[in-house]
C-alpha positions as CSV (number, residue, x, y, z in Angstrom):
1,X,-31.7,-35.6,-2.7
2,X,-31.8,-33.2,0.2
3,X,-28.4,-31.7,0.8
4,X,-27.2,-29.6,3.7
5,X,-24.3,-27.2,3.3
6,X,-22.4,-26.1,6.4
7,X,-20.4,-23.1,5.4
8,X,-19.7,-19.4,6.1
9,X,-22.9,-18.2,4.3
10,X,-23.7,-15.6,7.0
11,X,-20.3,-14.1,7.2
12,X,-20.3,-10.4,6.0
13,X,-17.8,-11.0,3.2
14,X,-18.5,-11.1,-0.5
15,X,-16.1,-13.9,-1.1
16,X,-17.9,-16.0,1.5
17,X,-21.2,-15.2,-0.3
18,X,-19.9,-16.3,-3.7
19,X,-18.3,-19.5,-2.6
20,X,-21.5,-20.5,-0.7
21,X,-23.8,-19.5,-3.6
22,X,-21.8,-21.3,-6.3
23,X,-21.7,-24.5,-4.3
24,X,-25.4,-24.3,-3.8
25,X,-25.9,-23.6,-7.5
26,X,-23.9,-26.7,-8.5
27,X,-26.2,-29.0,-6.6
28,X,-29.4,-27.3,-7.6
29,X,-28.4,-27.6,-11.3
30,X,-28.3,-31.4,-10.7
31,X,-31.9,-31.3,-9.4
32,X,-31.2,-31.5,-5.7
33,X,-32.8,-29.6,-2.8
34,X,-30.2,-27.5,-1.0
35,X,-30.3,-25.8,2.4
36,X,-27.7,-24.1,4.5
37,X,-26.9,-25.3,8.0
38,X,-25.9,-22.7,10.6
39,X,-22.9,-22.9,12.8
40,X,-23.4,-24.0,16.4
41,X,-21.1,-21.8,18.5
42,X,-18.3,-23.3,20.5
43,X,-15.7,-21.8,22.7
44,X,-13.3,-18.9,21.8
45,X,-9.6,-19.8,21.7
46,X,-8.1,-16.6,20.5
47,X,-9.0,-12.9,21.0
48,X,-7.5,-9.8,19.6
49,X,-6.7,-7.2,22.3
50,X,-9.6,-4.7,22.6
51,X,-9.2,-0.9,22.7
52,X,-11.6,0.5,25.3
53,X,-10.5,4.1,25.7
54,X,-11.9,6.8,23.5
55,X,-9.2,8.2,21.3
56,X,-8.7,10.3,18.1
57,X,-8.0,7.1,16.2
58,X,-11.3,5.5,17.2
59,X,-13.1,8.7,16.2
60,X,-11.5,8.5,12.8
61,X,-13.0,5.1,12.3
62,X,-16.6,6.5,12.2
63,X,-16.7,6.8,8.4
64,X,-15.4,3.3,8.1
65,X,-18.1,2.0,10.4
66,X,-20.9,3.9,8.5
67,X,-19.5,2.4,5.3
68,X,-19.6,-1.1,6.8
69,X,-23.2,-0.6,8.0
70,X,-24.3,-0.1,4.4
71,X,-22.0,-2.9,3.2
72,X,-23.7,-5.3,5.8
73,X,-27.2,-4.3,4.6
74,X,-26.3,-4.9,0.9
75,X,-24.8,-8.3,1.7
76,X,-27.6,-9.5,4.0
77,X,-30.1,-8.7,1.3
78,X,-28.1,-10.9,-1.1
79,X,-27.8,-13.7,1.5
80,X,-31.5,-13.7,2.1
81,X,-32.4,-13.7,-1.6
82,X,-29.8,-16.1,-3.0
83,X,-28.9,-18.3,0.0
84,X,-32.1,-18.4,1.9
85,X,-30.6,-17.1,5.1
86,X,-33.5,-16.3,7.4
87,X,-33.7,-14.8,10.9
88,X,-34.1,-18.3,12.3
89,X,-30.9,-20.4,12.4
90,X,-31.1,-23.9,10.9
91,X,-29.3,-26.6,13.0
92,X,-31.0,-29.6,11.4
93,X,-28.9,-32.7,10.7
94,X,-31.7,-34.4,8.7
95,X,-30.1,-34.5,5.2
96,X,-29.2,-37.2,2.8
97,X,-25.8,-35.7,2.5
98,X,-24.0,-32.9,4.3
99,X,-21.1,-30.9,2.8
100,X,-18.8,-28.8,5.1
101,X,-17.2,-26.1,3.1
102,X,-15.7,-24.4,1.4
103,X,-14.0,-21.3,2.9
104,X,-12.2,-21.2,6.3
105,X,-14.6,-23.6,8.0
106,X,-11.7,-25.4,9.7
107,X,-10.0,-22.2,11.0
108,X,-10.5,-22.8,14.7
109,X,-8.0,-20.3,16.1
110,X,-9.6,-17.1,14.9
111,X,-11.5,-14.5,16.9
112,X,-15.0,-15.1,15.5
113,X,-18.4,-15.2,17.3
114,X,-18.7,-19.0,17.0
115,X,-15.2,-19.7,18.2
116,X,-14.0,-23.3,18.0
117,X,-17.0,-25.4,17.0
118,X,-16.4,-29.2,16.6
119,X,-19.5,-29.2,14.3
120,X,-17.5,-27.4,11.6
121,X,-14.9,-30.3,11.7
122,X,-17.5,-33.1,11.3
123,X,-19.1,-33.5,14.7
124,X,-22.6,-34.0,13.2
125,X,-25.1,-36.8,13.8
126,X,-25.3,-37.9,10.2
127,X,-23.5,-40.8,8.4
128,X,-22.9,-38.9,5.2
129,X,-20.8,-35.9,6.2
130,X,-18.1,-34.7,3.8
131,X,-15.8,-31.7,3.5
132,X,-15.1,-29.9,0.2
133,X,-12.3,-27.3,-0.3
134,X,-12.2,-26.6,3.4
135,X,-9.5,-24.5,4.9
136,X,-7.7,-24.0,8.2
137,X,-6.9,-20.5,7.1
138,X,-4.2,-19.0,9.4
139,X,-4.5,-21.8,11.9
140,X,-1.5,-24.1,11.9
141,X,-0.7,-27.5,13.4
142,X,1.3,-25.6,16.1
143,X,-2.0,-24.0,17.0
144,X,-3.6,-27.5,17.4
145,X,-1.0,-28.3,20.1
146,X,-1.0,-24.8,21.6
147,X,-4.7,-24.8,22.2
148,X,-4.9,-28.5,23.2
149,X,-7.6,-29.3,20.6
150,X,-6.0,-32.3,18.9
151,X,-8.2,-35.0,20.5
152,X,-11.4,-33.0,19.7
153,X,-10.3,-32.4,16.1
154,X,-9.4,-36.1,15.5
155,X,-12.8,-37.2,17.0
156,X,-14.8,-34.7,14.9
157,X,-12.8,-35.2,11.7
158,X,-13.1,-39.0,11.9
159,X,-16.8,-38.6,11.2
160,X,-16.0,-37.2,7.7
161,X,-16.7,-39.8,5.1
162,X,-14.6,-38.0,2.5
163,X,-12.2,-35.2,3.1
164,X,-11.4,-32.4,0.7
165,X,-9.3,-29.3,1.5
166,X,-8.2,-26.3,-0.6
167,X,-4.6,-25.5,0.4
168,X,-1.3,-27.0,1.4
169,X,-1.5,-25.9,5.1
170,X,-4.9,-27.6,5.5
171,X,-3.7,-30.7,3.8
172,X,-0.7,-31.0,6.1
173,X,-2.8,-30.5,9.2
174,X,-5.4,-33.1,8.2
175,X,-2.6,-35.6,7.4
176,X,-1.2,-35.2,10.9
177,X,-4.6,-35.5,12.5
178,X,-5.7,-38.5,10.4
179,X,-2.6,-40.2,9.0
180,X,-4.6,-43.1,7.5
181,X,-7.3,-41.0,5.8
182,X,-7.3,-40.0,2.2
183,X,-7.1,-36.3,1.9
184,X,-7.9,-34.6,-1.4
185,X,-7.2,-31.1,-2.6
186,X,-9.8,-29.1,-4.7
187,X,-10.0,-25.5,-5.7
188,X,-12.5,-23.1,-4.3
189,X,-16.0,-23.0,-6.0
190,X,-15.4,-19.4,-7.0
191,X,-12.6,-20.7,-9.2
192,X,-14.4,-23.7,-10.7
193,X,-18.1,-22.7,-10.4
194,X,-20.4,-20.8,-12.7
195,X,-19.4,-17.3,-11.6
196,X,-21.5,-14.8,-13.6
197,X,-18.6,-12.7,-14.9
198,X,-20.1,-9.6,-16.7
199,X,-18.9,-8.0,-19.9
200,X,-16.5,-5.1,-19.7
201,X,-18.1,-1.6,-19.8
202,X,-16.5,1.7,-20.8
203,X,-16.0,4.0,-17.8
204,X,-15.5,7.7,-17.7
205,X,-12.5,7.5,-15.4
206,X,-10.0,4.6,-15.6
207,X,-9.0,3.2,-12.3
208,X,-6.9,0.8,-10.2
209,X,-9.2,-1.3,-8.0
210,X,-8.1,-2.0,-4.5
211,X,-9.8,-4.9,-2.8
212,X,-8.2,-5.3,0.6
213,X,-9.3,-5.5,4.2
214,X,-9.5,-2.0,5.6
215,X,-8.0,-2.9,9.0
216,X,-4.8,-4.3,7.6
217,X,-4.0,-2.4,4.3
218,X,-2.1,0.5,5.9
219,X,1.5,-0.1,4.8
220,X,2.8,3.4,3.8
221,X,5.3,2.1,1.3
222,X,2.6,0.2,-0.6
223,X,0.2,3.1,-0.5
224,X,2.8,5.6,-1.7
225,X,3.9,3.3,-4.6
226,X,0.3,2.6,-5.7
227,X,-0.6,6.3,-5.7
228,X,2.6,7.2,-7.5
229,X,1.9,4.7,-10.2
230,X,-1.7,5.8,-10.5
231,X,-0.8,9.4,-11.0
232,X,1.9,8.7,-13.6
233,X,-0.7,6.7,-15.6
234,X,-3.6,9.1,-15.1
235,X,-5.6,6.5,-13.1
236,X,-7.9,6.9,-10.1
237,X,-7.6,4.6,-7.2
238,X,-10.9,3.1,-6.0
239,X,-11.4,0.9,-3.0
240,X,-14.4,-1.3,-3.7
241,X,-16.1,-3.1,-0.9
242,X,-13.9,-1.9,1.9
243,X,-13.2,1.6,3.3
244,X,-9.6,2.9,2.8
245,X,-8.7,6.4,4.1
246,X,-6.1,7.0,1.4
247,X,-7.9,6.2,-1.9
248,X,-9.6,8.6,-4.3
249,X,-13.0,7.0,-3.8
250,X,-14.6,4.3,-1.6
251,X,-17.4,2.4,-3.3
252,X,-20.0,0.2,-1.6
253,X,-21.4,-2.6,-3.8
254,X,-23.4,-5.8,-3.6
255,X,-21.8,-9.1,-4.8
256,X,-22.9,-8.7,-8.4
257,X,-21.8,-5.0,-8.7
258,X,-18.4,-6.0,-7.3
259,X,-17.7,-8.3,-10.3
260,X,-18.5,-5.4,-12.7
261,X,-16.0,-3.2,-10.9
262,X,-13.4,-6.0,-11.2
263,X,-14.0,-6.4,-14.9
264,X,-13.9,-2.7,-15.7
265,X,-10.6,-2.1,-13.7
266,X,-7.3,-1.4,-15.4
267,X,-5.6,-3.6,-12.8
268,X,-6.2,-4.9,-9.2
269,X,-4.3,-4.7,-5.9
270,X,-5.6,-7.2,-3.3
271,X,-4.6,-8.9,-0.1
272,X,-7.5,-11.3,0.0
273,X,-8.0,-14.9,-1.1
274,X,-11.2,-14.2,-3.0
275,X,-9.9,-10.9,-4.3
276,X,-7.2,-12.9,-6.0
277,X,-9.8,-15.3,-7.4
278,X,-12.0,-12.6,-8.7
279,X,-9.0,-11.1,-10.5
280,X,-8.2,-14.4,-12.1
281,X,-11.8,-15.1,-13.2
282,X,-12.1,-11.6,-14.6
283,X,-8.7,-11.9,-16.4
284,X,-7.2,-8.9,-14.7
285,X,-3.6,-7.7,-14.3
286,X,-3.2,-8.0,-10.5
287,X,-0.8,-8.3,-7.6
288,X,-1.5,-10.0,-4.3
289,X,0.1,-8.5,-1.2
290,X,1.5,-11.3,1.1
291,X,1.7,-10.8,4.9
292,X,2.8,-12.9,7.9
293,X,1.3,-13.1,11.4
294,X,-2.1,-13.8,13.0
295,X,-3.8,-11.4,10.6
296,X,-1.6,-12.6,7.8
297,X,-2.6,-14.4,4.6
298,X,0.6,-16.3,3.6
299,X,-0.7,-19.9,4.2
300,X,-3.7,-19.7,2.0
301,X,-2.5,-17.2,-0.6
302,X,0.9,-18.7,-1.4
303,X,-0.8,-22.0,-1.8
304,X,-3.5,-20.5,-4.1
305,X,-1.0,-18.8,-6.3
306,X,1.1,-21.9,-6.5
307,X,-2.0,-23.9,-7.6
308,X,-2.7,-21.4,-10.3
309,X,1.0,-21.2,-11.4
310,X,0.9,-17.5,-10.6
311,X,3.5,-17.3,-7.9
312,X,5.0,-14.3,-9.7
313,X,2.0,-12.2,-8.7
314,X,3.1,-12.1,-5.0
315,X,3.9,-8.6,-3.9
316,X,6.3,-8.8,-0.9
317,X,7.9,-5.4,-1.2
318,X,6.6,-2.1,-2.6
319,X,9.4,-1.4,-4.9
320,X,8.4,-4.3,-7.1
321,X,4.8,-3.0,-7.6
322,X,5.2,-1.4,-11.1
323,X,7.2,-4.2,-12.5
324,X,4.6,-6.8,-11.4
325,X,1.5,-4.9,-12.3
326,X,2.7,-4.2,-15.8
327,X,3.9,-7.8,-16.3
328,X,1.2,-9.5,-18.5
329,X,-0.6,-12.6,-17.4
330,X,-1.4,-15.3,-20.0
331,X,-4.8,-16.6,-19.0
332,X,-5.4,-19.3,-21.6
333,X,-3.4,-22.1,-19.8
334,X,-5.0,-21.0,-16.5
335,X,-8.5,-21.3,-18.0
336,X,-7.6,-24.7,-19.4
337,X,-6.4,-25.9,-16.0
338,X,-9.5,-24.6,-14.3
339,X,-11.7,-26.6,-16.6
340,X,-9.8,-29.7,-15.7
341,X,-10.1,-28.9,-12.0
342,X,-13.8,-28.3,-12.4
343,X,-14.2,-31.8,-13.7
344,X,-12.2,-33.2,-10.7
345,X,-14.5,-31.2,-8.4
346,X,-17.6,-32.5,-10.1
347,X,-16.3,-36.1,-9.8
348,X,-15.6,-35.7,-6.1
349,X,-19.0,-34.2,-5.2
350,X,-20.7,-36.8,-7.4
351,X,-18.9,-39.5,-5.4
352,X,-20.2,-38.0,-2.2
353,X,-23.7,-37.9,-3.4
354,X,-23.6,-41.4,-5.0
355,X,-22.6,-43.0,-1.7
356,X,-25.3,-41.0,0.1
357,X,-27.8,-42.2,-2.4
358,X,-26.8,-45.8,-1.8
359,X,-27.2,-45.4,1.9
360,X,-30.6,-43.8,1.4
361,X,-31.8,-46.8,-0.8
362,X,-30.4,-49.3,1.7
363,X,-32.2,-47.9,4.7
């Protein structure tokens, strides 16, 4: 069959790359033809305040911007090679089955270039549109009412033949929008897909890996505690993939190199959804920093850690860092659970394809 995936495949984010690629890989291994559908821009509901004046702080951001330019080049190369992202957007609806997801495809109240696009919620002219492990991210049901988009969301989501989300917040929102619909929960494809985890390599200098968004990891108490622990243990602190002003070294990598750095690390500090997942898939000792607010991560990360039975890895205050990072994680039961969740995911996606196949035969 010909399958269209509507996802975040063009977003400059390594987690977004891996979730898109592993979902594509799942279908291709079953013998299907897979293409990515590009997002049709909607309207912007939320914007962060912009800083227009030239200031010392803005000048200090120049190294970060140069770092991101290289990061963007590396990722776009991988997107073109593995995902087939070309310079020409694909807005076709002519597929036997369309899958929306995974990632934060439902996150309508975020300041992104495409804004609020009903297409991402199911407004597509195709009778076999489904979602898989989709997330509303930081958007809440209060945001639905605040921005007056309930009617549009209900109309678009009603076109979804099967609905799968990846976190508790998203499940609650969908149940309020479509109280009579069946809402399923599935794990992100980076957790249950064929992630090519490399073998550990010996490194000259042992290090703590920091995988955190550069614009929000600036809490002095966390930084001081991480650096104190690193110095007492004789470890370097590397920020891999994002530019941090306070670490020993910033390292730019493509998606595959990123996994090698995770595997080789002594431990990981992250404040991202996929950083947490990479840590789990690479069997690392890690902590996940939890934050509130519009740029927060609480909704998706507390739900993820709960699903993995790893609530204890939440870092909410700096003084707990050493206690958590030295507390060993037993990965055998987690790996067993992920195998079971993989089977559930395969069953769900197979159901979506089987029904699409029946519709194709009956045309």
